[in-house]
C-alpha positions as a Markdown table, in Angstrom:
| # | Residue | x | y | z |
|---|---|---|---|---|
| 1 | Ser | -19.5 | 121.1 | 82.2 |
| 2 | Val | -18.9 | 119.8 | 85.7 |
| 3 | Asp | -15.8 | 120.7 | 87.8 |
| 4 | Ile | -14.6 | 117.2 | 88.8 |
| 5 | Ala | -12.5 | 118.6 | 91.7 |
| 6 | Thr | -15.5 | 120.1 | 93.4 |
| 7 | Asn | -18.2 | 117.9 | 91.8 |
| 8 | His | -20.6 | 120.6 | 90.9 |
| 9 | Ala | -21.5 | 122.8 | 88.0 |
| 10 | Pro | -20.0 | 126.3 | 87.7 |
| 11 | Gly | -22.2 | 129.0 | 89.3 |
| 12 | Leu | -23.8 | 126.5 | 91.7 |
| 13 | Glu | -22.2 | 128.2 | 94.8 |
| 14 | Val | -23.8 | 131.5 | 93.8 |
| 15 | Glu | -27.1 | 129.8 | 93.3 |
| 16 | Gln | -26.8 | 128.1 | 96.7 |
| 17 | Glu | -26.0 | 131.5 | 98.4 |
| 18 | Val | -29.0 | 133.1 | 96.8 |
| 19 | Ser | -31.2 | 130.1 | 97.9 |
| 20 | Lys | -29.8 | 130.3 | 101.4 |
| 21 | Thr | -30.6 | 134.0 | 101.6 |
| 22 | Ile | -34.2 | 133.4 | 100.4 |
| 23 | Met | -34.6 | 130.5 | 102.8 |
| 24 | Asp | -33.3 | 132.5 | 105.7 |
| 25 | Glu | -35.7 | 135.3 | 104.9 |
| 26 | Phe | -38.6 | 132.8 | 104.7 |
| 27 | Val | -37.7 | 131.2 | 108.0 |
| 28 | Met | -37.5 | 134.7 | 109.6 |
| 29 | Gln | -41.0 | 135.6 | 108.2 |
| 30 | Val | -42.4 | 132.3 | 109.5 |
| 31 | Asp | -41.0 | 133.0 | 113.0 |
| 32 | Met | -42.3 | 136.5 | 112.9 |
| 33 | Ser | -45.7 | 135.3 | 111.8 |
| 34 | Gln | -45.8 | 132.9 | 114.8 |
| 35 | Glu | -44.8 | 135.8 | 117.1 |
| 36 | Ile | -47.6 | 138.0 | 115.7 |
| 37 | Ile | -50.1 | 135.2 | 116.1 |
| 38 | Asn | -49.0 | 134.7 | 119.7 |
| 39 | Leu | -49.1 | 138.4 | 120.6 |
| 40 | Ser | -52.5 | 139.0 | 119.0 |
| 41 | Ser | -53.9 | 135.9 | 120.7 |
| 42 | Lys | -52.6 | 137.1 | 124.1 |
| 43 | Leu | -54.3 | 140.5 | 123.5 |
| 44 | Phe | -57.5 | 138.8 | 122.5 |
| 45 | Gln | -57.4 | 136.4 | 125.5 |
| 46 | Thr | -56.8 | 139.2 | 128.0 |
| 47 | Gly | -59.9 | 141.0 | 126.6 |
| 48 | His | -58.4 | 143.9 | 124.6 |
| 49 | Phe | -61.4 | 145.3 | 122.8 |
| 50 | Tyr | -59.5 | 146.1 | 119.5 |
| 51 | Tyr | -58.3 | 142.6 | 119.2 |
| 52 | Arg | -61.7 | 140.9 | 119.4 |
| 53 | Lys | -61.9 | 141.0 | 115.6 |
| 54 | Phe | -58.3 | 141.5 | 114.7 |
| 55 | Lys | -57.4 | 140.9 | 111.0 |
| 56 | Arg | -54.5 | 142.3 | 109.2 |
| 57 | Glu | -52.7 | 141.5 | 106.0 |
| 58 | Ile | -49.0 | 142.1 | 106.2 |
| 59 | Lys | -46.5 | 141.9 | 103.3 |
| 60 | Gly | -42.7 | 141.9 | 103.8 |
| 61 | Thr | -40.3 | 141.4 | 106.7 |
| 62 | Glu | -40.1 | 145.0 | 107.6 |
| 63 | Asn | -43.9 | 145.4 | 107.9 |
| 64 | Met | -44.0 | 142.2 | 110.0 |
| 65 | Gln | -41.3 | 143.7 | 112.3 |
| 66 | His | -43.3 | 146.9 | 112.7 |
| 67 | Thr | -46.5 | 144.9 | 113.5 |
| 68 | Ala | -44.7 | 142.8 | 116.1 |
| 69 | Ile | -43.3 | 145.9 | 117.8 |
| 70 | Glu | -46.8 | 147.5 | 117.8 |
| 71 | Leu | -48.4 | 144.4 | 119.3 |
| 72 | Lys | -45.7 | 144.2 | 122.0 |
| 73 | Lys | -46.4 | 147.8 | 122.9 |
| 74 | His | -50.1 | 147.2 | 123.0 |
| 75 | Leu | -49.7 | 144.1 | 125.2 |
| 76 | Lys | -47.3 | 146.0 | 127.6 |
| 77 | Glu | -49.8 | 149.0 | 127.8 |
| 78 | Trp | -52.8 | 146.7 | 128.3 |
């Protein structure tokens, strides 16, 4: 059934909230991925020995945040 007053099926708002949460998480991960790429590229370009052959698989937002913090620290120290 469709609620004519709001013109949508019952439960659609909950589904949209869940979709928004998932989309926000995805966008945050894409942004963090780009930051990780930029930081590791800077470390490589400035000649940091460890980052000549840098490859890392990261799963999850929290792990991405830790990696970005680690890279920022290495860049600052370098």
